[in-house]
GUZA-195106 format. One record per residue: residue number from 1; x, y, z of N, C-alpha, C, O in turn; residue in three letters. Coordinates in pm, 1 decimal, always signed. Layout:
REM GUZA-195106
KEVEX    nr         nX         nY         nZ        caX        caY        caZ         cX         cY         cZ         oX         oY         oZ   rest
KEVEX   NUM          X          Y          Z          X          Y          Z          X          Y          Z          X          Y          Z    Ala
...
//
This chain:
REM GUZA-195106
KEVEX    nr         nX         nY         nZ        caX        caY        caZ         cX         cY         cZ         oX         oY         oZ   rest
KEVEX     1    +1223.8     +469.4     +586.3    +1170.2     +543.3     +503.3    +1207.3     +643.4     +647.7    +1245.0     +593.6     +753.8    Unk
KEVEX     2    +1179.3     +856.0     +615.8    +1157.4     +950.7     +733.5    +1049.5     +927.4     +750.5    +1017.0     +811.4     +725.3    Unk
KEVEX     3     +928.3    +1033.9     +806.7     +871.7    +1063.1     +793.0     +783.8    +1169.3     +695.1     +699.9    +1158.1     +605.7    Unk
KEVEX     4     +811.0    +1212.1     +722.5     +827.5    +1323.9     +544.1     +825.8    +1298.4     +415.3     +770.7    +1351.7     +319.0    Unk
KEVEX     5     +917.9    +1178.5     +434.1     +944.4    +1065.6     +300.3     +791.8     +971.7     +321.9     +706.2     +983.2     +234.2    Unk
KEVEX     6     +775.7     +915.8     +395.8     +585.8     +868.3     +415.0     +509.8     +937.7     +400.0     +417.0     +932.3     +319.3    Unk
KEVEX     7     +528.6     +997.3     +456.7     +337.3    +1166.8     +410.2     +380.9    +1194.2     +239.0     +300.1    +1243.0     +159.9    Unk
KEVEX     8     +493.9    +1161.5     +207.6     +487.5    +1209.5      +38.2     +430.5    +1106.1     -101.8     +364.8    +1110.1     -205.9    Unk
KEVEX     9     +527.5     +998.2       +4.1     +502.6     +855.8      -71.0     +308.3     +811.3      -46.6     +248.6     +722.6     -107.6    Unk
KEVEX    10     +268.2     +875.3      +25.2     +121.8     +819.1      +71.2      +35.2     +928.0      +44.2      -82.6     +893.9      +32.9    Unk
KEVEX    11      +63.9    +1077.4      +27.3      +15.8    +1207.8      -32.5       +8.5    +1126.6     -193.8     -108.2    +1098.0     -220.5    Unk
KEVEX    12      +92.8    +1091.5     -286.5      +94.3    +1042.1     -413.6      +27.7     +953.8     -383.6      -84.5     +992.4     -416.7    Unk
KEVEX    13      +17.2     +852.4     -339.9      -61.1     +670.1     -345.8     -197.6     +695.6     -347.2     -281.1     +628.5     -407.9    Unk
KEVEX    14     -217.4     +787.8     -283.6     -352.6     +809.1     -253.1     -406.1     +888.2     -352.9     -523.3     +874.4     -387.7    Unk
KEVEX    15     -317.2     +986.0     -412.5     -391.0    +1038.4     -545.7     -361.6     +961.8     -675.4     -417.5     +962.0     -785.0    Unk
KEVEX    16     -251.4     +893.9     -624.6     -297.3     +816.2     -784.0     -393.5     +703.5     -787.0     -395.0     +647.5     -896.6    Unk
KEVEX    17     -475.6     +653.1     -697.1     -518.2     +548.7     -653.2     -684.4     +594.9     -610.2     -758.4     +521.7     -544.5    Unk
KEVEX    18     -704.7     +666.9     -637.8     -783.8     +778.7     -616.6     -828.1     +727.3     -435.2     -930.2     +668.8     -399.2    Unk
KEVEX    19     -750.0     +758.8     -377.4     -831.2     +708.6     -191.2     -800.6     +772.6      -91.3     -684.4     +809.3     -108.5    Unk
KEVEX    20     -836.9     +807.0       +2.0     -766.9     +894.7     +132.0     -802.4     +749.7     +206.0     -822.1     +771.8     +325.4    Unk
KEVEX    21     -816.0     +615.9     +175.3     -858.3     +559.5     +276.0     -710.0     +451.9     +284.7     -700.3     +359.7     +365.6    Unk
KEVEX    22     -610.1     +486.5     +189.6     -505.6     +426.2     +186.7     -416.1     +533.4     +358.2     -452.8     +635.3     +416.8    Unk
KEVEX    23     -315.3     +455.4     +375.8     -251.9     +482.2     +511.4     -114.1     +435.4     +513.5     -112.4     +313.7     +495.3    Unk
KEVEX    24      +24.1     +494.4     +531.6     +105.0     +400.7     +513.7     +169.6     +405.3     +649.1     +215.3     +518.1     +667.6    Unk
KEVEX    25     +189.6     +328.0     +746.7     +243.5     +310.8     +864.1     +363.4     +297.8     +862.7     +422.5     +206.7     +804.7    Unk
KEVEX    26     +420.8     +398.4     +934.2     +599.4     +369.8     +976.0     +552.4     +264.8    +1051.5     +437.7     +238.3    +1087.3    Unk
KEVEX    27     +690.9     +190.6    +1076.9     +786.4      +55.6    +1145.4     +816.8     +135.6    +1315.3     +889.9     +228.7    +1349.1    Unk
KEVEX    28     +727.8      +52.0    +1387.4     +783.2     +105.9    +1560.7     +913.4     +115.2    +1524.7     +956.0     +154.2    +1633.4    Unk
KEVEX    29    +1082.5     +104.8    +1402.7    +1190.6      +62.2    +1496.4    +1232.1      +79.3    +1372.5    +1180.5      +19.5    +1278.1    Unk
KEVEX    30    +1369.7     +197.2    +1355.2    +1410.8     +154.8    +1212.7    +1448.7      +93.6    +1166.9    +1498.9       +4.5    +1235.4    Unk
KEVEX    31    +1464.2      +77.7     +994.3    +1467.9      -41.8     +962.0    +1349.3     -140.9     +843.6    +1353.2     -168.8     +723.8    Unk
KEVEX    32    +1264.4     -165.4     +942.9    +1151.6     -196.7     +971.6    +1080.5     -185.0     +845.4    +1117.1      -79.0     +794.7    Unk
KEVEX    33    +1009.0     -234.9     +782.0     +915.3     -258.0     +644.5     +805.5      -74.7     +726.2     +803.9      -40.2     +844.3    Unk
KEVEX    34     +735.3       -3.8     +607.3     +615.5      +54.9     +608.6     +560.5       -5.3     +551.2     +585.7      -72.5     +451.2    Unk
KEVEX    35     +460.7      +13.9     +618.5     +313.2      -90.6     +634.4     +205.5       +1.3     +508.2     +220.3     +119.7     +477.8    Unk
KEVEX    36     +127.9      -68.8     +466.8      +12.3      -10.0     +370.9     -155.1      -80.7     +472.6     -187.3     -177.6     +541.4    Unk
KEVEX    37     -203.5      +23.5     +428.5     -329.4       +2.5     +501.0     -438.1      +79.4     +434.2     -425.3     +176.8     +360.0    Unk
KEVEX    38     -575.8       +4.1     +482.7     -666.5      +80.5     +396.5     -792.3      +28.1     +485.9     -828.9      -88.0     +504.3    Unk
KEVEX    39     -841.4     +137.9     +530.6     -971.3     +185.6     +679.2     -920.4      +50.5     +788.5     -997.6      -28.9     +842.3    Unk
KEVEX    40     -725.7      +53.6     +805.1     -726.9      +32.3     +937.0     -619.0     -113.1     +918.3     -519.7     -160.2     +973.7    Unk
KEVEX    41     -706.6     -144.0     +808.5     -634.7     -337.6     +747.8     -532.8     -320.4     +682.1     -531.7     -236.9     +591.7    Unk
KEVEX    42     -429.3     -391.9     +711.1     -301.2     -421.4     +678.0     -277.5     -484.9     +521.9     -283.4     -607.8     +518.1    Unk
KEVEX    43     -254.5     -424.6     +408.7     -282.9     -482.4     +303.8     -130.6     -559.4     +277.1      -96.0     -673.9     +248.0    Unk
KEVEX    44      -72.1     -450.9     +299.7      +86.5     -486.1     +232.4     +211.1     -371.1     +284.3     +195.7     -283.8     +369.7    Unk
KEVEX    45     +305.8     -393.2     +224.6     +426.2     -340.6     +200.5     +473.4     -211.0     +103.5     +433.8     -191.1      -11.4    Unk
KEVEX    46     +584.8     -114.0     +193.0     +633.0      -19.7      +28.5     +802.0      -44.1      +75.0     +833.8      -12.0     +189.5    Unk
KEVEX    47     +867.2      -80.1      +16.5     +999.4      -23.2      +88.2    +1079.7      +26.9      -53.5    +1077.0      -16.3     -168.7    Unk
KEVEX    48    +1134.7     +112.0       -4.0    +1246.8     +211.4      -65.6    +1402.0     +103.5     -162.5    +1478.9      +10.6     -138.0    Unk
KEVEX    49    +1378.7     +170.1     -240.6    +1520.7      +47.2     -334.5    +1597.1     +271.4     -351.8    +1537.8     +379.1     -346.2    Unk
KEVEX    50    +1713.5     +240.9     -367.9    +1856.2     +353.2     -374.3    +1914.4     +290.8     -444.7    +2014.1     +236.3     -397.3    Unk
KEVEX    51    +1883.6     +268.3     -584.8    +2035.6     +183.4     -715.4    +2093.3     +358.2     -748.4    +2017.6     +454.7     -758.1    Unk
KEVEX    52    +2221.3     +361.4     -758.9    +2322.1     +387.1     -818.4    +2225.0     +616.4     -820.8    +2214.8     +702.2     -908.5    Unk
KEVEX    53    +2181.5     +607.9     -664.0    +2152.3     +749.1     -676.4    +1956.8     +793.8     -720.3    +1892.7     +896.8     -741.1    Unk
KEVEX    54    +1935.0     +678.3     -716.5    +1806.5     +681.1     -775.7    +1658.1     +623.4     -734.1    +1601.7     +528.6     -788.8    Unk
KEVEX    55    +1617.8     +686.4     -646.7    +1534.4     +619.6     -582.9    +1380.8     +617.7     -602.8    +1301.4     +711.3     -612.1    Unk
KEVEX    56    +1359.3     +463.0     -607.1    +1207.8     +451.9     -592.1    +1123.2     +362.1     -496.9    +1159.9     +353.2     -379.7    Unk
KEVEX    57    +1028.2     +304.4     -533.2     +908.0     +284.1     -384.0     +874.7     +176.1     -439.1     +852.5     +202.2     -557.3    Unk
KEVEX    58     +843.1      -37.6     -398.8     +818.1     -119.6     -415.0     +628.7      -88.0     -388.8     +600.3     -127.0     -502.0    Unk
KEVEX    59     +593.9      -78.3     -373.7     +457.0     -148.2     -313.3     +415.8     -293.1     -362.2     +419.7     -342.6     -474.8    Unk
KEVEX    60     +378.4     -340.6     -250.0     +367.7     -494.1     -249.0     +243.7     -498.9     -167.7     +234.3     -455.7      -52.8    Unk
KEVEX    61     +127.4     -568.0     -252.5      +11.5     -590.8     -160.4       -8.5     -758.0     -166.2      -22.4     -817.1     -273.3    Unk
KEVEX    62       -8.1     -820.3      -45.5     -111.3     -965.8      -27.0     -252.5     -947.7      -44.8     -331.6     -853.7      -37.4    Unk
KEVEX    63     -257.9    -1103.1      -77.6     -407.0    -1068.6      -52.0     -379.4    -1266.5      -55.2     -300.5    -1343.6     -109.8    Unk
KEVEX    64     -527.2    -1279.8      +61.7     -534.8    -1426.2     +171.1     -661.4    -1465.2      +47.6     -742.6    -1406.4      -23.9    Unk
KEVEX    65     -626.7    -1569.3      +70.8     -693.9    -1692.6      -35.0     -877.4    -1631.2     +106.6     -992.8    -1590.6      +92.4    Unk
KEVEX    66     -819.9    -1652.7     +175.3     -933.7    -1678.2     +320.1    -1019.8    -1523.4     +309.8    -1133.5    -1496.9     +348.8    Unk
KEVEX    67     -922.8    -1440.0     +245.2    -1082.5    -1338.8     +216.3    -1111.7    -1325.2      +51.7    -1169.8    -1226.5       +6.5    Unk
KEVEX    68    -1093.5    -1367.8      +19.0    -1149.8    -1371.4     -139.1    -1263.4    -1422.3     -108.7    -1264.3    -1479.7       +0.3    Unk
KEVEX    69    -1406.0    -1421.4     -194.2    -1520.8    -1446.1     -201.9    -1486.0    -1630.4     -283.4    -1411.3    -1680.8     -367.3    Unk
KEVEX    70    -1590.8    -1669.0     -194.7    -1604.4    -1798.6     -268.4    -1639.2    -1794.4     -441.7    -1716.5    -1716.9     -498.0    Unk
KEVEX    71    -1565.6    -1890.9     -496.7    -1559.4    -1944.5     -623.9    -1687.9    -1945.8     -714.9    -1691.4    -1931.0     -837.0    Unk
KEVEX    72    -1844.2    -1977.0     -585.4    -1911.3    -1982.7     -708.7    -2001.3    -1814.3     -690.1    -2102.8    -1772.5     -745.9    Unk
KEVEX    73    -1960.1    -1785.6     -643.9    -2038.9    -1610.4     -620.4    -1991.8    -1536.9     -720.6    -1878.3    -1512.7     -761.8    Unk
KEVEX    74    -2108.6    -1502.8     -755.2    -2096.6    -1370.9     -873.6    -1997.0    -1268.8     -874.7    -1985.7    -1214.7     -764.6    Unk
KEVEX    75    -1902.2    -1214.1     -985.2    -1814.2    -1134.9    -1002.2    -1914.1    -1015.6    -1027.4    -2009.8    -1018.7    -1104.7    Unk
KEVEX    76    -1874.0     -908.2     -947.1    -1935.7     -742.5     -912.0    -1894.2     -711.1    -1003.1    -1774.5     -732.9    -1022.1    Unk
KEVEX    77    -1991.1     -629.5    -1126.7    -1940.2     -536.5    -1251.4    -1814.3     -459.7    -1221.3    -1785.9     -426.5    -1106.2    Unk
KEVEX    78    -1766.7     -442.0    -1287.3    -1576.2     -319.8    -1287.8    -1651.8     -194.8    -1298.0    -1738.0     -149.9    -1373.5    Unk
KEVEX    79    -1576.7     -148.1    -1176.1    -1611.1      +42.4    -1141.8    -1591.9      +86.7    -1266.7    -1519.6      +14.5    -1335.4    Unk
KEVEX    80    -1646.9     +211.3    -1331.6    -1650.1     +264.3    -1431.6    -1535.0     +379.9    -1361.3    -1543.3     +414.0    -1243.3    Unk
KEVEX    81    -1429.8     +431.4    -1454.6    -1398.2     +550.5    -1435.3    -1437.8     +665.7    -1428.9    -1358.8     +756.9    -1404.6    Unk
//
């Protein structure tokens, strides 16, 4: 993805998810995957798909078991929108 395209997708995701803390990080070499970060921590990737002239973007978020709270920890209340 080109720099301008990355900026457009980042602006959309920030608006959609309501957080300026989201950042898309361009790859160091062409052909590598764009990374999705929150507060500087990479949490996933964004891939571009161009099928028959229709462009779409797939966001993949990875959650590591070691990052989850303990099973016996109380679940925090859901955030109100």
